N, C-alpha and C positions, 0 to 999 in steps of 0.2 A: 158567790156573786151570780145572779141570774142573767142568762143570755136572752136578749130580746131584740127584735128588729127596730131600727129607727132611721130617720132621714137626716142627712147632714149636707150642708152646702159648703163646698170648698172652692177656693180660687187658686189656680196654678197656671204656669206658663210652660209651653212645650213647643218644640219645633216640629212642624208637620212637613214631611217631604212630599210635596205635591208633585205631580208629573211635570209641571212647568219648571219647578225649582230643580228637579233632577235633570231636566234637559239643559237648563242654564249651566249647571255645574259640569255636565258632560261636555258642553261646548267650550267651556273655559279651559279645560285641560287638554283639548285636542290640539295637535299641531296644525300648521297651515294646510298641509296636504290632506290630512284626515278631515279637516273642517270643510275643505272644498268638496271632497268625496261625499261627506254627509249632506251638504247642501244640495249637491247634484241629485242625490237619491230623493231628497224631499221635493225637489222640483218635479221629478218624474211622478211622485206619489200624490202631490197636492196640486190640483188644477188652479187654485187661486194664487199660487206663488208665481212670480214673474222675475226672470233674471234681467238685470240691467247691464247692458254691455258697457265696457270700459269707456268707449267714446261718447256714449250717451249719459254716463253716470255723472252726477254732480260732483264737484271737487270736494265737498264737505261730506259729513256723515248723514246727510238728508236721505240718502238711498236706503238707510236702515229704518225708514218709516218712523220718524220722531213724532212725539205728541204735539210739540209746539213748533211754530215757524221760526227758523233760525234767522237772526238779523242778516240783512243783505250786505252790510258793511264789510269791506275787505280787511279791516283792522284785526290782526291776530289777537291783540290784547282783549278787544271787546268780545271776540268769539270765545276766547278762553273764559272770560267772566260769565258769558251766557251759559257755557257748559257747567261751570261751577255752581251758578245759581240754580240751574236745573237739577243738578245732583243734590244740592242742599234742600230743594223743595221736596225731592223724593225722600230724603232722609227724615224730614219733618213729618212726612205722611206716614211714617212707621214701616216703610218697606225694608225687606232684608237686602242683603248685598246682591243677590241674584234674582230677586223676584219683583219685576216691574209690575206696576198696577195695570189691570185690565182696562181697556177703553170703555168709557161710558156709552150708553146707547144714544144719548143726545149728541155727544161729541162725534160719534161715528156717523150719525145721521146727517149732521151739518157737513161733515167732510165729504160724505157721499153725494149730497146735493151739489156741492161745488164741483165735484168731479163730473157729474152728469151734465151740468150746465156747460162746463168747459168742453166736454166731448160733443155736445149738441152744436156748439158754436163752431168747432173744428169741422164737424161733418157737413155743416152748411156751406163751408168754403170748398169742399172737395168736389171734383168732377164726378158726376153720377154715371159716367160711361164706364161700365165694368171692363170693356175691352182695353181701356187705357190703364186701369188699375191692375188687372190680372192679364197681361198679354199672353201668358202661357195657356189660358183657357180658350183662346180662339181656335177655331178649326184650322188645320194646316192647309196651305194652298194646294190645289190639285197638282200643279207642276212645281216641285221644289226647285229653288235656285241652285245652280252648281256651286259647289264649295271648293275652295282652293285648299287642297290637303297639305300644302306646304306652309300654310299660315299658322304660326305658333303663338299668335297674340292671345288666343283664348286659354293657353296653358297656364294654370294657376289663377286665372281670373274668375273661375267659378261658373263660366258659361251662362246659360239663360237663367239659372236659379238665382244668380246674384251672390252665391256663396263662394268665398275665396277658397282656392285649392290649397291643399296642404303639401308643403315641399317634401315632407317625410314619405308621401305616397310614391315619390319617384326615386327614393333611395333604395339601393339594393340591400336585401336582408343580409346581415352578417352571419356567416356560418358558425355554428356552435361546435364545441369540441366533439360531441357525440356524432354530429353529422360528418365531420372531417374524418373521424376514425371509421365510421360505417362505410364511407366511400372507399377507403383503402382496404377494408375487410372484404368488400364485394369483389375487389380485383385480386387480392392475395389468397383467399380461401375459396375453394370450389366445392368441397365436401359439405353437404347440407348439415350434418351433425356438428362438424367443426364450426361452421358458420353460426349455428345456433348458440354454441358455447361462446363464441367470440362476441355475439350481440349481447349476451347476458353479462359478460365481463365488461363490455363498454358501458353498460348501465351502472356498473359499480364504480366507475371512474369519477372521482370528485373534481371540484373546480381547479385544484392544483395539479391534476393529472395523475394521481395515485389510485391504485386499486385498493378499495377498502373491503375488508372481510376475508376470512380464511378460505383457501381454495377447497378445503375438505367440505365445507358447507355448500359451496357451489356444486361440487360433484354429487353430493347427496340430493340436492334439489333437482338437478338435471338428470339424475339416474345414470351417471357415467362414472368413470374412474378418475381419481385425482391426477393420474399420469396424463390422461387425455386433456384435462383442463390445463395442466402445466405446459403441455406442448402448444396449445392454442395461445396461452399467455406469452410464450416465447416469440410467437409470430407477431402478436400485438406490440411487444416491446421493440420490435424493429420498425414500427411505423413512425411517421413524422408527426410531431417534432421529436427529436432524440430525447430519450429519457422518459417517454410517456409510458403509462401503465406499469410503473414500478410499484413495488410494495413497501419500499422504505427509501430513505434518502441515499443510502449507500448504493442501492441498486440503480437509482436514478442517475447518480453521478457516474457510476461505472458504465452505464449504457452510452452516455455522452462521450466518455473517454474512448470507448470502443469505436464509436462513430468517427472519432478524430485519430484513430490508430495510435493512441497514447496510453493504452492500458497495459503497461509493462509490469513485471513483478514488483518493482519498487512502488509504483503507483497503486497496485492492488493492496500492498501492505498499508499504505497510507489511507486508502478508502476503508479498509477493514478496521482501522483504529481512529475513526472520526471523533470518538470521545476524548482521546488524547489531544487531538487538534483543537477541540473546543476548550480544553484546559490549558492550551499553549505549552504543553510538555514537549518542548523541542528535543531535549536530550533523549527521551524515550523513543520519539519518532525517528530520530537519526539512527538509533540502534536497531529498530525493527526494519526500517527501510534499507539500511546498509548504504547510505549516501552521506556525503558531507553536508555541511551547513549551507553552502551556497546552492547545491542541487535541491536540497529540501525547501529552501526559500522559493526557488523557481516552481517546484511542484505545488506548493501552497498557493502561489499566485495564479497558477493554472487552474486550480480547483475553484478559486474565487471567481474566475471568469465564466464558470459554468452556470446553468440555470437550474436552481433547486425546485422551481415550480413551473415546469414546461406547459402545463395546462392553462396558466393565466393568460397566455397570448390569445386564447379563444374564448375568453370570458365575455359573453355577449350581454351581460347584465347592463341595463341602462343606468348611467350615473346620474343621480338626481342632485341638481345643484341646490344648495341651501339658500333659500330666500329669506332675508331678514324680516322680522315682524315689526321691528322698530328701527328707526334711523336717527342717529344723533350726529349733529353737525354744529360747528362753531358759529355763533351769531356775530353780527357786526359790533355788538356792545361788549363782547368778551364772554357772554353767557352761552350755555349750551341749549340748542334748540332740539327738542325731543318731539318726534312726530311719527305717526303710524305709517307703515308702508301700504298705501292704498292699493297698489298693484296686486297685493296678495290677499286682500279682503274680498270675500264674495259679496256682491251687491245684489240684494233681492228686495222686493217689496210686495205688498199685498195688492192684487188687482181688484180693487173695490168695484170698478165699473163692471167687470165681468160677473162679480158676485151679485150686483144689483140686477143685471140682465137675466141671470139664471134664476134668481129668487122670484121674479115675476111670473115665470112659467112653471115653477115647481109646485106641485099640488100634493104629492104623496108625502106622508109623515116620515117615512124612512129616508127619502131623498132630502127632505128638509133637515133632518138630523145629521145626515152626512155633510151637507153643505155648511151647516153651522160648525160642525167639528173641524172642517177644513179651514174655515175662517179663523177659528180660535187658534188652531195649530200654526197657521201662517202668521198670525199676529204675534204670537209668542215667539216664534222663530226670529222674526225680524227684530223684535225688541231685545231678545237674548243676544243676538249678534251685535246690536248697538251697545248693550251694556258690557259685553265681552271686550269690545274694542276700547271702551272707556276705562275698564278696569286694567287692561294691559298697559295702556298709556299712563295711568296713574302709578302703577307699580314701577314701570320703567323710568318714569321721571324721578321717583324717589331713589332708585338705585343709582342713577346718574348723579344725583345730588350727593349721595353718600360716597361715591367713588370719583369725585371730581379730581382728586390728586392723581389717580391712576390715568385718567384721560389726558392730563397735562404732562405728567412726568414719566409714565410707563409702569411696568409691572412691579418695580421696586417700591412703588408708593401705593400698592393695592392694600386697602384697609381690611381688617377682619370684619365680617358682616354675617349676621344670621337673620332668619326669617322673622323672628320676633321684633327686631329693631325696625325693619321695614313695615311690618304689620302695625306696630304701635304708632309709627309716624303718619300713616295714611288712614288709620282708623278701621282696619280690617282684621280678619282672623288670620292666624298663621297658615291654616289649611288653604285659605283663599290665595295667599301669596305663593304657596307651594304649587298650587295648580297653575297659576299664571306663569310661573317661571319654568314649568316643565315643557320641553320641546319647543321653546320660543327662543328666537335669536335676535340679537341687536347688532347693528352695524355702527361702528364707532371709528373715529380717526385712527385708533390703534388696531383695528381689524374687526373681524366678525367673531362674536362670542355668543355662547349660550347664556341665557340670563342666570342660570345656576352657577356659572363660572365665578360670579362676583361674590358668592356666599362661601367664605372660607373660614376655617377655625382660627383661633387666635393663639399666638405663641408669646409668652410673657417677655417683657424687656428685662435685660440684665441690670439696667440702671433704675428700674422701677418706673420708667416712663410709659409711653403709649405702646400697646401690644403690636406685634407684627403679624401680618397675614401669612398663613401657612403656604400659600401659593407663591408669595414673594420670597419666603425663605427657601422654598424649593428651587426657585429661579436662581437665587444666590449660590446655592450648592452646585447647580449645573454650571454656572459661570466660573466658579473656582476650579471645577474639574476640567472644563474645556481649556483653561489657561495653563494646564500642567505641562511640564516638560519631562523628558526621560529621566533626568537626574533629580527631579523634584516632584514626584508623585505624592499626593496628599492622602494620608490615612484618615479614617473617620474621626479619630481623636484629634488630629490636626485641624480638620474642618470645624469641629466643635470649638476648639480654642480660638480659631479665627472668627467664628460667628459670635462668640461671647465677647471678643474684643470689639466687635462692631455693635454690641448692645443687644444681641439675641440670646436669650436664655434657653438653651436647647440641650437635650440629652443625646448621648452617642447612639442609642438605639433608634431615636427618632431620625437622626441623620441617615442611618443605615436603611431605615424604612423608606424614607424619601428617595434615597439613591436607588434602591431596588425597584420602586414604583416607576422610576424613569428609565429602568433597564440599563443602568450603569453598573458595570462589573466592579468587583472589589479592587483595592489598590494593588494587590499582587498581580491580578490579571491585567490591569491597566498598564503596570510597569512592563510586563512581558510584551504586550502589544506595542507599546512605544519603542521598546528596544528592537523589536522585530522590524518596525517601520524604518528605524534609523539604519539598521543593517541593510535593508532592501534598498534604501536610498544610496 
C-alpha cells in the first residue's frame, strides 16, 4: 500500500482551558479567607477594580456586575425565578459551568453612556468650591488654635481623614514563649557563650514547650561540647512556666513535681513507667512504686493535675473564627430558607467611568493594551465571583434538600450521600461539586458544619431497607459506649449485635475502626478506667 499525503476534514469537540476558565475554577475551590486575600491582591494590581463597602453595597448580588437589571421587587420568589431564568438563558447559549460570556461591545457602550450621563448629572449638583470638598488641602492657619490634650473624643474616630481607628492598635502585644524565655535567659545567664547556647536552644522549643532535636547536633553546630549544652539546658528547665524546655513528657512532669516538692522515690518510679500508666496496669505500678492502692490513686490524680504542654499558655497565634458561607434557617411555611452569607462575600465592581476617562487621554498602543487587559480581567473577575456565589448556593440548596431529615431529627437521621447524587440532581459535574464543598461551611439549626460533612458512605441495612449513614452509625457507637457502666462494658462483638438488632448490618472490624477513629480505647482499657474512677469516688 503506497503512502501519500492527503487532506481530511474532521469534526471533534474538546474542552479548552482558557485563562478565564482556570480563574473561575480556582475561585470556586478557594475558602472565604483565601478568596478575600485573592480579591485584595487583584484590587491592588488592577486600577479598574473598585471595592464596594458593606454599607454602600446593595443587598442583592448586583455588586457582582450582573449583565441584566435585577427586578426591584422585594419578593423572594420573583427574585429566585429571575436568577433561574438567567441561568437557563446562559445554559441555552452553550456556556460551560464556569465560563460566563464576555460582554458585547454594544452592551458595554450603552452601559458606559448611562454611567457617564449619571456622573455628569451628579457633578452638576456638587459645590465647585474645592475647599469644601477637600478641607485638608487648605493651607494651615498662621496661628493654630490651642488643643485640649485631655479630649479623647478623637480616639478611634479617625481624625481629619475620616477613617475609623482600629481598636486592635491600642491592644498590647501578647508576649510569645520565645520572648518570655529570652527575658529570663538575660537575667539568669551572664556568660556570653552560655547565653548564645541558651538562645539557640530557645529557638528549638516548639509550641508545646519541648526541645526538639538531639543535643549532640546542637553542640556540633555551635562548636562546643555536649556537656556545656546540657548545663545550659538545665538552667532553661528551671525557667517559668515549670516543665518548660523538657525533651519528653517524663522530663516535663518531673520538673513540675520538683517545683512542687513532690518528686519522691515513689513518684519517680511512677514517672519512669508512664507506659504502664497508659495501659492502666495498676498491679505492676503498685509493685514498682512500693505503695498501696490508695496512695497510687492519689499519685495518679496528682499527675493528672499537671500540665503536659506548658508552652501552650504562650501560644500567640490568632484564632480565626470560621464564618459560614451559607446560612440555613427555618421558614414560616416549614421549609428551609438557604441563603448566602453576604458578609463574607467580597463586593467588587468594574469602574467603567474611570476606564472611559482614561481611555480618552491614552494614545500609546502599549498603554491601550494594558488598559484593555485590565478591563477584561476586571470583568471576568466580577462575573466569576457572581457565578461562584450562584454555584455555591445551588449546591448547598440541594444538600439541604437531601439532608432534610438530619436538620429536623439530628445526626441519627443523616442520610448517606455522595457527590454524584448531588451532581446529577443539579446538572453539574462531580468535580464541580467537590470544589464547591471544599473549605466551605454552612450554618444550620444543628450547628456549623463543613459541606463535606454531609457526604458519608452508606452501610447496608440488616432488614434490607434504606442504608444507614456511616456518620450516624459512628454516633450510635459513641452513644452506646458513653452509656456504659463499670459492670457493663460493651465489647466490639456486643456492639455489633446491638447494631444489627437495630437494623444496621456492620462487621466487627468496622466497629473497631470507627471506635479507634474516635480515639475510644478498647473494652479492657475502658473497664479498667471505669473501675479506677469508682475506687477514687
